[in-house]
C-alpha positions, 0 to 999 in steps of 0.5 A, a space after each residue: 231880155 225883159 226888164 225885171 219890173 218897174 224901174 226905180 233909180 234907188 234900186 236899179 242900175 242906170 246911166 246919167 248924163 253930165 251936161 257940164 262935162 258931156 259924159 256919162 256916169 254909171 249909177 249902180 244903186 244895188 251895190 250899196 249893200 255889198 260888204 267892204 273888205 278893201 282898204 281902210 284909211 287912218 282918220 285925220 288927227 284930232 290933236 293938231 297944235 294951234 301953233 307950231 314953229 316947225 309948220 311953215 304956214 304958221 305966223 312967224 314960222 320960217 318957210 323952205 326958202 328962208 323967209 319968215 311969215 309975218 304975225 298975220 291975224 286974218 288971211 295971208 297970201 304968199 308965192 308958192 315956194 315950189 310953184 308948178 307954174 312960173 311966169 318966165 318959162 321959155 317957149 318949148 317949140 311946136 314939135 316936129 310931129 303931130 303926135 309930139 306937140 308942146 305948148 308954152 305954159 306960164 303962170 304964177 302959184 300962190 298959197 293963201 292961209 285962211 286963219 292963223 290957227 292950225 287947229 281950225 278949218 272953215 266950218 269951225 271959223 266964224 262967219 266974219 272970218 269966212 267972209 274975209 276968205 271970200 273977200 281975199 278970193 275976189 281980190 286975187 281973182 281980180 288981181 291975177 285975172 287982169 293978166 291971166 286967162 284962168 285963175 284956179 282957186 282950189 282947196 285940198 283938205 285932208 291928207 287923203 286928198 294929198 294935203 301935206 299940211 293941216 293948217 287951213 289954206 288953199 292955193 291959187 294957180 293963174 295960167 297963161 292958158 285955159 286948162 282942160 276942165 275950163 275949156 270943156 265947161 266953156 264949150 258945153 255952157 256955150 253950146 247949151 246957151 246957143 241951143 236953149 237960150 238960157 245959161 245951163 247952170 242958171 237953169 239947173 239951179 232953178 230946176 233943182 230949187 223946185 225939185 228939192 230931192 237933191 238939195 242940201 242947203 239953200 238961202 236967198 242967194 245960193 243953193 248947194 245940191 248933190 248934182 244929178 250926175 255926181 260921181 263922188 259919193 257926197 259930191 256937191 255943187 254950189 250955185 248962185 241963184 242969180 246969173 253971175 259970171 265971176 267971183 268978182 261980180 258978187 254983190 256985198 250981200 251975196 258974199 255974206 250969204 256965200 260965207 253962210 252957206 259954205 259954213 252950213 255945208 261944211 258943218 254937215 260934211 264934218 257931221 256926216 262921219 264926225 270927222 274933219 271931212 276931206 275934199 278937193 274943192 274949187 271955183 269955176 267962172 268965166 275966163 279972165 285976162 283977154 276974155 274980160 272983153 268978150 261976151 261970157 254970158 254962157 258962164 255961170 259961177 260955181 264951186 265943185 266939192 269932191 269928197 272921197 269918203 264913202 261909208 265911214 271916216 275910214 272907207 273911201 271911194 277909189 277911181 280905178 279900174 272901170 272908172 279909169 278905163 271906161 267911165 265913172 261909176 257910183 253906188 249910192 244915188 245922188 238923191 240918197 246922198 243929198 238926203 243924208 246930208 240934208 238931214 244932218 244938224 247944222 251945229 258942228 259935232 265938236 260944238 254940240 252939247 255933250 250928253 250927260 253920262 
């Protein structure tokens, strides 16, 4: 069967390879034009109270375990009252058959509030306040990474991403094992360095910095792109320009510029549909604990942002059907998504001057 004219990525279906996960994503750009008749979500509430005594993340509030939060004024970290991992779980035993294996899983789970006010999110916080978040992330990475092989810092923002509390916060889970995603990225980055002599994501950042078509924001130390292999409509990848293995390896100036580029990205996210933009994000860096003594030069620090919204504040992408049973698929091309984000203003829509009626 003959091809119908020359290939254009913005119009024709094709598959793209994700070297970080060693898998493929189907890009079906022609499907952007289809009408939407699926589920419509409720937009997030705009009237979140600044302080609510019944909100367990607020200063002075009582949590489920009876403890009362201190009157904190910056970041606040406490043990998760309902942890998925605990440090003293018993050994499960190896199992009696290769199809029924089990392994020990120990760790600690913490919650970190970004700010004492519930009606703020990261894009509406000051640079100094975001820098305080970065510093606390580094502190926790060092503290927990001294004992645990993997420290996963992640933020679920918005009810659409399963966040049950509007207060600005993230979670930190430290585990006695390398989780699946960490094992996969460790293998692919190690193989790439062995084959090409340069860390994968360091070379990727250099390539995207030159090509520009998927670039969203950049500064002297960092860049944000919609990755060539993105699965979610407005997925982004935050990368340092310098070879950095872990958060704790960042220089003082790089922490400042990280706070700045995070604010710029998240303002653009909110401005896209003029809504508090939901996402799941998290940091990936070289393993810690016993791996601190190993050569982890194949790793490059990076943050993934996975937002679900597709067409509006109320229409999201679902990972179902073909995506669950075959492989990931997207409609909007990464280049189109990056252009939309890139062209958005860097002043938050809530802080833009109102037009006179």
